[in-house]
C-alpha positions, 0 to 999 in steps of 0.5 A: 525759172518761172517758179523762182521768179514768182517766189522772189516777187512774192517774197519781196512783196511780203518783206515790204508790205508785211512790216508796214502793216505790222507797224500800223497795227502796232501803232493802233494797239500800243497807243503811243504818246507823241514822244513814244511815236517820235522814238519809234520814228527815230528808230526807223530813221536810224536804220536807213543809213545804218542798213545801207552801210551794213549791206555794202560792207556785207557784200565786200566781206562776202557775208551776203548779197541780194539778187541784182535789181534795177531798183537797188542802191549799192546792191540793196533792193529798195523795197527790202531796204524799207521793209528791213528798216521798218522791221528793225525800227518802229516794230522793234521799238514798239515791241520793246515797250511791251516786252523785255528788250533782250527778248525782242532782240532775240526774237528778231535775230531768230527770225533772221536766222530762220528766214534768210537761208529760206530766201534763196535766190533773193539773198545769197548767203556766204559762209560767215553770214552769221558774223554779219548778223552780229555786226548788224545787231551791234551797229543797227538794231541796238543803237536804234533801240537805245536812241528810242529808249532815251528819247522816250525818257527824255534823258541824256540829250547830248548822247541823243544828239550824237546819235542824231549827228551820226544819223543825219551825217549818214543821210547827207554823206551816204543815203541821199547821194547814193539814191540820186546816183542810183537813179542816174544808173551810177554807183556812189562808191565808184563815183567817189573813187573816180573823183579828181583830186581837185574835186576832193579838195574843193568838196573838203574845203566846203563840206568839212567845215560845214559838217563841223559847224552843223555838229557844233550847232546840234551839240549846242541844242543838247547842251544848252537847250536840253533838246535835239535837232529833231522837230518833235524832240526840240530844245526846251529854250531858245538857244542863242549861243555857239553857232546860233550867236552868229546865224539863226539856222546854222544846221540848215545852211551847213547841210545845204553846203555839204550836199553842194560839196557832194554834188561837186565831188561826184560830178552830178547835175542831178545831185544839185537837186539835193541842196536846192530842194533842201533849201526850199524845204527848210525855207517852208517847214523850218520857218513854219515850225519856228512860228508855230511852236518856238515863237508861241512857246517862248515869244519874248526870247524868240523875238529878242533873238530874231531881231538881232540874228537872221537866217542865211547870213553870218553876223560880223560880230556874235550876238551876246545875250549874256555877260560872262567872266573868264577866271584865269589862273595865273599858273596857266598864263605862260601859254601864248594863246591865253595871252592873246585872248586876254589882249582881245577881250570881246563884248560881254566878256570880262577876264579876271586873273589870279594874283598868284605867281605862276606855279607848277600846280595844274589849274584850270580856267573857268567860264562863269556866265550869267546864264548857268547853262553856259558855264564851262571849265578847262578847254571848254571854258576857253572855247566859250571865251573864243565865241565872244570874238566871232569869226575864226576864233569862234569856230575854233571855240566851237571845235574845242567844245565838241564831244571827243575833241574837248577831251582830246585837247584836255589830254594834250594840254595835260601831257604837254609841258606848258610850264617849260615854255618861256616864262616871259610869255606870262610876264608879257601877258601881264603887261 
């Protein structure tokens, strides 16, 4: 027993200190640029929620389980969690800069296959643990390497932002509350299962819209600003559209609301420290970052925007920095939603309707802005137009333009026979 406990202590120390020292050494040897260092950091940040979720699934599937420990989260010892995240994060990313990525992946998988059976009793493997290894590579290692490669090349900001949205969602919905409850001596999954229906209703009413608004704000950063919410991979311009037309810090506010919703759901007083500390951190770091970087890089646009839009408070009417025209094909005017929008044209929006009579041909509306980055076609164009109205219509417009949701609504409008609707709606909208 003494030999076994000594081996476990030594293995745990090596699996934490070894990757940390290796990562520091590689940072010195590789000589990263700031963007490359950011890519390596993002690789590690992706691993924390991915590995925690993976380990929970592995326990349920019987792939493996770790030796019980007081300092663990959902059955994953914290020291092994951190070491694993460094190993598959910064080390993998930095190694892929010098070696072919397939060789790096093969080396990491080979290291797992050789070492994991030797770590008993620290880790107990099931009969199908290699299936878990494949799942880990697909959902943890490969996405981290892809995100890092795209960040280094500064390409595909929308795809990178989708990675960031999933990662930050993993922190808010899994990592942070699971760690707080583990500190309390509670299990996060059990806390969710024991939550009353009323707690679920309140949490969803607060948290779900907040998650969607935060996602829409991050998407706007990528689509219009050509950057991401990560401070060291920021937008290339001041973003004033989407949720940013109504509030200056939508992601910070909605993140705090999501954390508050989780505190309500799991009935934890300690979990309330998450939204409180996040608000304090954001009030200090975000304000400093904006003054030290964005305000200096784009002073005129930033001052003009901040004179109109404030933090923590939604505007009653959105701030419209650009004018736009919604070109409306007559063939689509038999939809009641279109007619409703035409009767309520908002600030900065002009609607032009084609003179032709309605026809069976499928045509699409087009949103043309004085800022070309805001141009849109189809459902995304209608979403852009709704943003001019503010409030709930703007929220619907943000949802229409989200990746996936936009394509789904486009498919629905293509399949639904709108032309069979009463043509009187078209005549009514014309009046």
